[in-house]
N, C-alpha and C positions, 0 to 999 in steps of 0.2 A: 538239264544240261545249263549251269550256271553261264552268265553274260561275261564275256573277257572283257576286261579294264579297256577303256577306247583308247585310240591314237590321239595323244593331243599336242597340237604344235604350239609354236611359240604364239602364234595370232590368236589364240583360242583363250591362251594364260593370259594375256595383257589386257584390261581394259582400259581403251585409250582416251577417253574422256579426261581432260586434265581437271586436279582438284587440289584445293588449296588445304592446309590442315593435313597432311599424310604424315603418318609414324607409323615407324618400321618397329617392330617389336620381337627382338630375336630371344627364343627361349631354348636352351641347350640343357639336355639331359644328360649330364655327366656320369659316366661309369657305364656307359652302350646299353642302352635299353634294349629290350626284347621285343623286335616287332611282331613276334610269332604269337607275342600274349598280348598285345595292344591290340594288333589287329591281326587275330588267327584263322588259318585255314582251316574250319571247325569239319567242313565236309571231306576233309582230305585222310583216306587212312593211313596213309605213310605218317603223317604228322602226330596221328595218335598212336601209331606204333614207335616212333621216335622217341614220346613223351609220355611214358604210360603214367605217369603219377603230373606232370604240368601240363598236359595237353589241355584247352579250355574246351569245356563240353559246350555241345550248340545252347543249352537252356542258360549257360552263364553268361550267354553273347548275344547281341541284337544283329541279326543279318542285315549283311549288305545287296548281295547277290548270289546267294545260292551258295557260294565259296565262302567267300571271305565274311569274316563278323566283326565289329565293334564290341571289345569288354565291356562287360556292364559296368563297370566302375568307371568306364569313359561316358557313361551315359547323359551326362549333362552336354556333350557334343552333340548327342544326337540331332537336336535340332537344329543346328548350323549345318549338317548335313542336308537334311530333308530341306531346307530354304538354299540348297548351293552355294553355300557359304563355306563351305569346307571342303579342301583334296584333302586327300591321304595318296602319298606318294609310296607306295610297296616296292622294298626293292632300292632302297637309296641307301647314298653311302658313297666313299670317298674309292680312291685307287691304293691308299697304305695297307699293307699287307703284314705288319709287323704284331699287329694285334694288341699293340703296347697303348697304354690310354694316353700316355704322354705323348707319346709321337703322334697318335691319332689324332687326337685333339691339336696338336700343334698343327701338323698338316690342314687341318680344316680349317683351321682359325688364321690359318696364313695362306687360305686358297689353291692350296698345292703350290705353292713358292716359295722358295727358301728365299725370303728375303728378309728384313727388320721391320715390316708392315703389314697389317691384318686386313682381310679382305673388306670389311665396314670403312676400316681407317682408309684406305686407297678411294671407296667409293664416295665416301663423305669428302674427301681431298679434291677428287675429281667434280664436284658440284661446285669448286669456288669457295671464297669468303664465305663466313657464316655470319649470321646476322644475331646468333646469342651464344654466350657461354653455354648454355645449356641443350645446344643443339643435339648432343651426345651424352648419354648418362648411362653409367653401369650400376643398377644396383646389385651390390655387394660391400668386398673390402677392398677388392684389388681390381684393377682393369684389367679385362679380356684381352688377350693377342688379336682378336679380332679387331678390335677397335684402336689397334698401337697404329701410331702414325696419323692419325684424326686431326684436324686442324683444331679443335676445340673438344672437350669433354669435362667430364666431371663423374667422381665414383664417391654413391654415398648410399645409405641404409634406409635411411630415412629424411623426408624433407625437413624436420625440424631440428635434427642432429646434425646436419650438415652445417659447419661452420669453422671459421679460422679465426683462435686466439680469442673463443668465445664470444665471437661478433664482436670486441669490445673496439670502440671507436678509433682509439688511438693507434690500435695495434693494424687495424686497417689500414689506417692512413699512411703509419710508417710501410708497410708493406705495399703500399702503391707508390708512394715514392721510390722505396727500394727498384721494383721491378721495373717502373718507366724507366730508369737508369741502363737496364739490359737489354741488348738485341736477342735474335736468333731465336731459337725455341725455349731456352730457360726462359727469355723473358716473354716471350708469348705465353708460357702455360702459367706463369704468376698470375700476370694480366687475367688471362681466362677464369682462373680460379677465384679471384678476387671479383670479378664483376659475376661469377655465378652466385658468390656470398652473398652480394648485395641483391640482386635478384631474389634469391629465396628468403632474405632477410624482408622484403617486400611484399613477396607472397606469404610470408607468415604474418605481417603486420595488417595485411588486408583480410585475416581471416581465409585465405584461398587454401591454406592446409588442414580447414575444418576435417574430420572425422565422416566420412562416407556414411549412408546408412545402409548401403548394401552390404550385404553378409556374405565375407571373404571365408573360405578355409581356414582351419588354424595353422602355423607355422610361419615360416620365414619366407615361402614361395608366396602363400596367400599375401601375406605385408608387403610385399616386395611389388606384386602387383597392383596392390593398392595404392602404393606410392606413384609408381609409374602413372595410374589414373589420375592422380591430384596434379602432377605437373602437364597432363595433357589437357586437363579442365581449367587451369590456370593459365593458360597460353602464355607460356615462359619461350617458347621458341623451338621446344623439344620434335627432331624428326625423327632420333635414331635412339635405342634404347635394349640395352640386354640384360637378360637375368636368367640365373642357372635355377635349374633343380636336379639336387645332386640325390647319389644312392642307389643309384642302377646297376652296381657292379652284382649279380646275384647269383655266386658262385653257389651258396649255401641257402637249402630251404627258399626255395624263391618264391613259391605261394606263400609264405608268411610277409614278405618285403613289399612286393611287387604290386599289390592290391591298393595298398596305402597311398604309396608314388600314383599311381593312376587315378586316386579318386582326387588327390591333390591338383593334378593336372587339369584334369578333367573341371571340376568345380572352380578350380581357380581362374581360368580363362572363360568362362561363361560369367563368374562373379565380374572380372574385368570389363567384358565388352558390355554387360549388364548396366555396370557403372558408368559406363561414359554416355549413354544414351544416345544421342544425334549423334557425338562426339566419331562414335563406333564408325562410321559411312568412311571415313579416312583412314583407318588404322587395319595393319595388315599382322597379322602375327603368324611366325614362321617357327616351326619346332623341328629340331634337328638333334641328333644325337652320335657320338663320336665311330661308333659301328653296332653291330648288331649282336645277336648271341648265338650260339651251336646250334644246329636243329636237333640234334640227339642231346637228351638231358644227361648230367654227370651223375656221379655216384652219390654225390651230397645232395640229391633232390634240388639241383642247381643249375645253372648252364654257364657253359666258359665260353670265353671271348669270340665272336664271328665275325661277320662280315656284313651283308645287306642289312638294314633294318628301315623305319617309316620314318617319313619328312611328313607335317603338316603344315598347309598354307590358311590359314583361316581369315575372312575378312576381306579387306576390299581388294586384293588382287588373289583373290581366290576363285579360278577357272570356273564357270558351268560347266559341269561333266555330264556328258550323256546318260538318261536314264535315271538320273539322279541319286546314284547309290556313291558318290563321292568319292570312288577312288579311279585311280591314275597307276599305271605299271602293274607290276606284281608277274603272278605266272597263274595258268590255268589248272595246273596239277604238278604235285611233289614227285621229283622222280631223280634217281641217283645220277642219271647225266645232266640234269639240269645244274647240280650243285657243283662248286670251285672245286679245287685239287683237293682240298681238307675237309670237303663234305658240309661247308655253309651254304645258308642261302647268298649268291653273289647279288653284287651291288650293282647291277643292270643299270640304273638310272644315276648319275655322277650330280651327287650335291648340288655341285656349282650351277649345273645347267638349269637346276630348278631356282637358286637363288638369282640367278640372271633373269629368269623370268619377272622374278619378284621385283628386282633393281630397277628394271626398264618401266615396270608401272609407276614405281616410286620416282622415278628421275629419268624421264625418257631421252632426255638430251646426254647423258652421260655416255662415254663409249665404254662397254663393259669388256673389252681387249686388255685395258690398262687396270681392272677389277680384278680379272682373272687372267693375267697373261697365260697361264699355263693350258689356257683353253681356247685361247685365241683363234685356231684353226675352226674349232665348232662352233665360237660363237659369233663367226663370221660369216657363218654359212644361211642364215637369215632364219631356220627352223632347229632350233641348238637345243631344244628340248623335245622330245619324242618319247613316251611312256610307254608303250606298247611292251610287251614281252619280249624278249630277245634284242632290247635296242642297246 
């Protein structure tokens, strides 16, 4: 009989010792990642029956507790589980029922609140004035909705490419005079951008953007994580950053697609934490996705949009989990009665409750009811995250 995942309360999840240099890295798996492949219940006969071609076999996974396992393509993360530095939350998600990528991502990034700001933006604003225009950085080409409303922030693909007007001194000076005359959010945004460009110019001049010797997996995701590591090691004041790993919408021939994505995810995070050296002690990586996939595979050897999936919390804010198997929440056995009304794995753990625990570690003084107002009642109860089955 496998060991059920333990109950974890708020106080189990939060490391109360204050620590300087904390950085939160939010990884969004866009497309709806299949939690039943990343962390499959390999010992469950219903799982194998529901997925005759896609069920992960025991030989292709690494056992966690006799029931759940980690897919071998994520084996780079196993040392973190063994050191109790990684928590996997199974059956996590939002209350969105549209099964629409746009709607589900929008709901999740806004923290379940229909406002003009995102949950990370509200969290950063609640901490008061920022000391650096690079306190929040989105790796990519656009700012994610989660960072909307942040008091400062930058969007970049690489440290070397981030510039304004080719970093021409005359252009920079003209822009500085222009934005100095503006008040309100327009002026503040312009001044933040100029400040960010100047800091990055100084970083490049000092050689702080030199390439790391740590090997990262090829592709956009690995390169983006390398850039985040550069910013952390350069002490530019980074506290929060976001990065996406796209491609998880596996309606067709899922088996040919998802393995490479899992390798990028596991190897990328491992390389990132290795690259940071001792600085990793203050870093927390949160991995989430807009929804999971259906229990039953479809006729195209893929899976369709579902509900609950997995979240991961790695690093400084990861809980020490009983028995050392790294798993929180989930279920003890699949059955028709535990599925939701359309046959999906339900989202029994609200993603905001997991994030709230991480944010309390990151900035204990912030009132999280201002970050997740839609969960105000739950967050005021003291034990707002309980990961046991049926929560």
